[in-house]
N, C-alpha and C positions, 0 to 999 in steps of 0.2 A: 501396480507401480505405483510407488510414492514419489513423490516431487519434491524438490527442495526448492524455496524462494529465499534469494538474496537481495541485499537492499542494493539498488543502483544510485539512488540521490534522496535526499531530503530537499525539496526547493518549492519555490511557488509555481503556479500553474502558468504563468507568465514565461518561465522558463523552461516549459516541457516542450520537448522535439516534436515537431509535426508527427513522426512515427509513433509515439507514443501517446499522444492527444486522444486518439479513438477509444483508448484503454481508460483515460479519465473520463471522457463521455458518458461511455459503458457504464463505469461503475458508478458514477454522479446519478444516472438516470436509476440505476436500480436501489439505490440507497436513498433518492430524495434529497441529495444534496445539491444546493444551489452553488455552482460554481463560479468565482470571478477571478481575475488575475492575481489576486493576493491571497487565494485559498492555498495554504501550506499541504503539501502531499509528499508522501513517501513513496517512492517508486519501487517495486519490487519485481525482478525479473524471475520467471519459473523457468529453473533449469531443465534443458533438454526438449523444451516447445517454445516456440515464438509466441510467449505469452507474457504480459506483465501483469500485476495485480497492483491497483492502486489503493493507499490508506491516506483517508483525509484526516490531517494531526487535527486541524480546527474542530473537529467532532469529538464528543467523549467517548472515545474507544480504549479500551482496556486491552492489554497485551491477551490477556484471556479470551476476549471476545475476538481478536483478530486471530488467535490459534483456531478457535472454533470455527470463523469463517472458513478458512483455509482447508481446515480438515474435512468440509463437505466436498472439496476438491482434491481429495488425497494430496493435500500439499501440508508441508512443515516450513516452518522457519528455521534458517540456518542459524546455528548457535550465536554466533557472532551478531548476525542481524536481529536476532531476538533482543540481545543484551543491548544494541544501541535503540532499537526501538521503543523497548520497556523504560530505558533512561529520557528518551525524548517524549514520551506518552506522560511519565511522572511531571516533568516541567510542564506540560500543557495545562495541569490541573491548577 
């Protein structure tokens, strides 16, 4: 079964809800990212399961790298989410 990830928000960590903060800390630990209140993140919700995927937009990640990362968990970006994130990631460079 393949999952679809949709964009919930692009925000700073200081605005992330308590419900989602454990996902931020988990992803930060997995990726070795130091998180501050000003860290810019994209929050993706994985459909049909109570899971979120956090993308640290302050790091240099390409849309292709994100696709590969999600594919490891049998997840794909929704078309509109992919387009929005690709544009956001281009602006980070």
